[in-house]
N, C-alpha and C positions, 0 to 999 in steps of 0.2 A: 683452785685457780680457775679463772674464767676461761671458757673455750674460745679459740680464735674466731673472729667474725669473718664474714665474707669481705673480700677486697671491695672497697667502695669505689664507685665511679666518681670522677671529678664532679663536684657539686657546684651550685651557683656561686657559693662563697669563693671557691677557687677561681671562678671566672671574674671575680671582682678585682683580682690582681691584673696588672698590665704586663702582658708577655713581651718584654723588651730585651731579654737577655738571649743573644745569639750564641753560637758555638764559641766565638772568640771571647765574648764577655764571660761566658761560663768558665772557660779555661783560665781566664784571668783571675776569676774568683778562687779557683783551685790553687793556682800558682801563688797568687798574692796572699792567700791565707796561710799557705805553708811556709813561705820564706819570711822569716822575721829576723831575729838576731842570733838564733841558735847555731847556725852553720858557721858563724864567725868566732864562736867561743867554745863550743862543746868539744871539739877535737882535743883540747888540752887535757880535760878530765879523762876522756876516753883513752888517750895515749898513756896517761899515768896508770890506768887500770889494766890495760892489756900489754903495755911495755914494749911494743915494737911497731914499726911502720906497716908491716904486712897485716898484722892483726887489727891495726887501726882501720885499714881499708876494708877488712872483713866486717868490722863493726858497722860501717856505713853501708856495705853491701847487704848485710842481713837486714838492716833497717829498710833499705831500698826495696829488697825483694818482698818483705812483708807488706810494705806500703802499697806497692804495685799490685800484689796478689789481692790485698784487701780491696783496692779500688776496682779491679776487674770483677771481683765477686759482687761488690755493691751495685755494679752496673745493672745486674739482673733485677734487683729489688727496685732500683730507681726507674727502670723502664716499665716494670710491672705496676708500680704505684707512684706515678708522677704527681705527688701531692705535696703541698706546702707542709713543711715539718720534717721531711726526709727520714732520718734514722729513727726519730721518735715514732713515726708512723710504721716503719718496718717492724720494730720491736712490738708495737701494739698489735699489729696484724698477725705476726708470726707466733707470738706467745700469748700475751694478754695485755689489757690496758695498764695493769700494774707495772709490767716491765717497761712499757713505754714511759710511764710517769717517772719511774726511778731514774731512767736515763735523763729525761727532761729536768728533773729535780737537781741531779748532779751537774748537768750542763749549766743551769742557771746559777746554782749556788757557788760553783767553783770553776768548772772546766772552761766555759766561755768567758765569764766575767773575770775570773782570776787571771786568765791569759791576757785579756784586754788590759787589766791593771798592770800586769807584769811588763807587757810590751810598751805600754805608755810610759812607765818609769824608765825602761831601757832607752826609749827615745829621748827622755829628759837627761839621762846620764850622759849620753853621747853629745847632746846639745851643750852640756857643760864643758866639753873639751873646746868648744868654740867660744862659749860665753861662761867664764869661770864663776860668775855670780849664780849660775844655776847649779846647785849642789845639794846633795842629801844632808849635808851637815850645815847648810846655811838656812837657819830656821826663821820662819815668820812666827810660828808657834812652837816653842820648844817642847820636847817629849813630855807628855803628861802620863805618868805611870798609873795604869789601871790595876794591874796585879804585879807581882814580882817579875814576871817574865814578859809582860806586854805593856805597851804604851801607845799613845796616839800623838801624832805630830803633824806639822805642816811646814815642810821645807820648800825652798824655791823649786827644787826638782819635782817634789810631789805636786806643787801648784801647777807646774807646766804639764805634768802628766794628766792632772784633772782637766786642765784647759783643753788638751788635745781630745780627751774622751768627750767632753761637752761639745766641742766644735764639730767633731765627726758624727756624733749623735744628731746634732741639729741639721747638718747637711743631709743626712739620710732621711730625716723626717720631711725634707722638702720634696722628696720623690725619688723613685728608682733611678731616674736619669742622672741626678746629681751624684748618688752613690756610685753608679756605674762609671761615670766619667772619672771620678777620683780614683776608683779602683784600676781602671785601664791605664791611666797616666802613670800612677805610681808603681804599678806592677811592671809596666814596660821599663820604667826608669831603673827599678831595683834589679830586674833581670839583666838589664844592660850593664849595671854596675858589677853584678856577679860575673858576667862574661868578661868584663875588663879586668877584674881581679884575677880570674883564671888565666887570661891571655898574658897579662903582665907577669904573673908568677912563672908560667911555663916558658915564656920567651925571654924575659928580661931578668927574672930572678934565678935562673938556672945556676946552681951553685954546686960545683963538682965535688966539693968536700961533703956537702949535705947529701947529695945523691949517693956518694960512696958510703957514707955513714948509714943512711936509711935503707937503701936497697942492697947494700953489701951485707947487711945484717937483718934482712927482711923479716925473718921469723924468730930472731933471738930476743927474748924478753929482757929488757934492761930497765932498771929503776922502777919496776912495777910495784905499786903500793898494794898492801894487803887489803883484800875485800873485807875480810874479818881476820882476826889474828890466826895465822897459820894457813890461810887460804889466799893464794896469789896466782898470777899468770905463769909462775915458774913451774907449775905442774899441769898436766893435761886437764885434770878435773878443775883446778883453779882457773885455768884459761877459759874453760867453758863457762864457769860462773862469772868471770870477769866480762866476757862478751855479753852475757845476758844482762848483767847489772848495768853495763855501759849503754844498753838500749834505752835506759831511762832518758838519757840526753839526746841520743840520735833519733829515737822515735818521736820524742817531743818536738825536735827540730823539724821533723817531717809530718807533724800532725796537722789537723784541721782541714785535710783534703776532703773530708766528708761534708764540709760546710755547704758545698754547692747543692747537696740534696735538700737542704732546708729551703732553698729558693725555687723548688721545682714548679711552684705555681706561677712563676714569672719567667720561666725559660721557654723560648720558642721551640716547638717540637721536642719536648722534654724526653720522650721515649728514645730519641736518637741522640740528642745533644748532651744529656747528662752522662750517660755511659761513656760517650766519646770524650767529653771534657775531663772526666776522671782519669781515663787512660792517658790522654795527651798531657794533662797537667802534672800528674804524678811522675810520668816517665821523664818529662823535661826537668823537673826539679831534682829528682834523684840523680840524673845524669850530671847536672850542674854540681850537686853536692859531692859526688865522687871526684869530678875534675877539680873542684876546689881543694879537696884534700891532697890530690896529686900536686897541685900548685904549692901547697904548704910544704910538702915533703921534698920537693926539688929545690926549695928556697932555704928552709930551716932544718938544721940537724934535729933529731928527735928530742934531745935534751932541751933545746930552745922551745920546741912545741910544748913539751911537758911543763916548762917553767915560764911560759909566756906571762907577762905582767897582767894581772887580773883575768887570766885565761884568754886574753884577746889575741888569738892566733892570727887572725886575718890582719889585724893592726900590726903585729910584729912582722908579718910577711911584707907588707907594704913599706914599713919602716926600714926594713933591710934593703929594699930596692931604692926607696926615695927617703934617705935619712932626713929627718926633720919635718918632712911634709907628709909622711905616711900616716901619722896619727890623725891629722886633720882630714886627709882624703878618705880614710876609713870611717871617720866620724860622720861625714856627710853621707856616705853610702849607706851606713846603718840607719841614719835618721830617715832617709828616703824609704829604706826597706821596712822599718818598723811602722812608719806612718801608713803605708799602704796595707800592712798586715792588720793594723788596728781597724782600718776602714772595712776590710773584708770580714773581720770577726763581728763587728757591730752590725753590718748589713745583714749577714746571714743568721746570726743568733736569734734575732727578734722573730724571725719566721717560725722557728721551732716553738717559741712560747705562744705564738698566735695559734698554732695547731693544738697545743695543749689547752688553751683557753676555749677553743671550739668544743673540746670534750669536757669542759667544766673542771679542768684540772690545773688551772692557773687563774690569775686575776681576770674577772669577767670582761673588763674593759679592753684587755689585750686581744680579744676576739674581733674587735671592730677595726676596720681599716679607716684611715683618715681620708680627707678629701683629695689627698695626693696619691691615694691607692697604696699606701704602705701601712704596716702595723705600728702606727705612731706611738701609741701608748706603751706597747711592748718595747719599743726602742728606748723610750724615756725611762721605764722601770729598769731595763738592762743597764742603761747609762748611770742611773743613780746608784745601783748596787756596785757597779764597777768602780765608781768614784769612791764609795765607802771602803772598798778593799784596798785602795791606794793609801789610806790614812793610817791604819794600825801598823805598829812596829813591834817586832820581837826584840827582847832585851836579854843580853847575856851578862849577868852581874859579875862573873869571874873576869871577863875581859872588858867590861864596861862598853860594849859595842851594841849597835842596833842593826837589826835586819828588817825584813819585810814579811808581814803575815801571809801575803799571797804566795810568797816563795814556799813557805811550808805547805800551804794548801795545794799548790801545784804538785809538790812532791807526793802528797797524799793521793791525788787522784790519777796519777799516771797508771797505777794498777787498776783503779776503777774504770778508767777509759778503756784499758785492754779487755776487761771483763765484758764491756758492752760491745766492743768490736767483735770479740769472739762470739757472743750471743747473736749478733746481727748476721754474721756469716753463717752461723749454725741455722739461722732462720731460713736460709736458702734451702737446706735439706728438709726442714720441717714443712715448708710451703710446697716443695716438690711432692711431698707425700700426702699432705692434706688437701692441696688444691692443684692436682695434676693438670686440670683442664683450663686453668687461668691463663690469660693471654700473657705471653712472655716475648715482647718484641726483640729483646736481647737476652741471650742465655749466658750465664757465667762462663768465661773462657776457661777451658780445661776442666770443666766440671766432670766428675767430683774430685779430681786429684788436686787442683789448685786451691779450691776452698778448704779442702781437708788439710793440705799442707799449711795453709795460713793458720787454721785452728790449732794444729799441733805445735807449730813454731811459737805462736803467741802464748799458748798455754804453758809451754816449757819456760819461756821468759817470765811469765807471771808466777809460776811455781818458785823459780829461783828468787824472785824479788820478795815473795812472802817469807821465804826461809832466811835470806841473807840481808834483806832490808826491811825487817819487821816494823821499825819505827816509822817508816813512811808508807807502808802498804796496808797494814791493818787499820790505821785510822782512816784511810781512804775507803775501805770496805765499810767502816763505821758510818761515814758520811752517806754512803748509798743506803744503808739499812735504816738510817734515821728517816728516810723518806717513806718507809712502810706505814708507820702510824699516821703520817700526814696524808698519804694516799687514802687510807681507810676513812679518815675524817672527811676528806673532800668527797669521796664516793657516797658517804652517808648523807652529806648535805645535798648532793646532787639527786 
């Protein structure tokens, strides 16, 4: 393995970017990238796994603590290396270029693009509640079966998802100012929507029977599903497994907070503003997530949360308060939320590929900024791959139903993403040992305890997922390892 290199000073290439992102803009990228559609639906599955209101709150608390601890730790690396590419650069410098590439490879292949595709179709699905013609079963091109388990189709919902990706990719190629305005407007709107949901739930949705049912049986597991046959939240060990497995949804809902690090080349005073925006953004979102779950629990009995139609807990909450209008109100809120989330993911992701291209580990053209001072070619390539991930469908012959390929891919890479988060935080310890004299404008809060706790907590969850969710974790590791021969080829060419 190659030895770590010295930390590079910002180059002329970094200065080609326009530094237009202040603290507020940076925080909006953190918040806007984190809040998508997960908080509105994930609690249903988590409540089925842990079986009680108290443990449901613990699930979100664990996800919140891990997220904030990770963000506080990343702040040191962000201040130390305020370079475009963020996490890719941190892994490259702490360990070797190969580890940086494997992260970038997985980011482009699935993590960033798959999330963009998933959130774009989520936007289309909720649009379908307002315009029924937009549906995943309303086909312009019926499913064309490629293999027994896979097909390609183009429904009106898929078409709308594609259109959103294309539109937001185009606006981001027009310059950082366009992407920043879209991000700030929609992040403000969706944060406001989440505040309204919380306020309405706590003030107008207060249901004495639901409060008695949920908080009177706070820790008693009821109707908990088996994680695997014979293992459920009804035993202490099963409860531990259930909490870890449920992190797949809650951590994914709180993910993408690291996206601000990709844009370091465009942040004003990045050594101060990136660590601060990570702390402010993650703290705000996790607080809102916990309050949203309190709103669900004071409005709906646990059984109704566990059995919410299509897992749409937030919709069921508003429907309880505003019968008939709740569905449409929530649809609009989620459309706003997902639109802003897509924009943040598109804006940030291209900067990571730009940094890879500068190291000759991505398409060469991605290393060139356009006349609007953005990585236009990287944006276009990211958009094309995201669009392609919208089109494939999974097929279940037994039930004659169709799913989405990106859904499977996202399941696969949750574990892969955790591996890279753990490695990146471990990079703090490595760089403290190998580069003790490097400038550190901000040092990780609570070092070494907080970073170590993050590594231990994330590693415990990762281990449980590998044991109890092998179908969706080992393939994720496979996707990462597929990048090894690709890296060797690219290095040989370079």
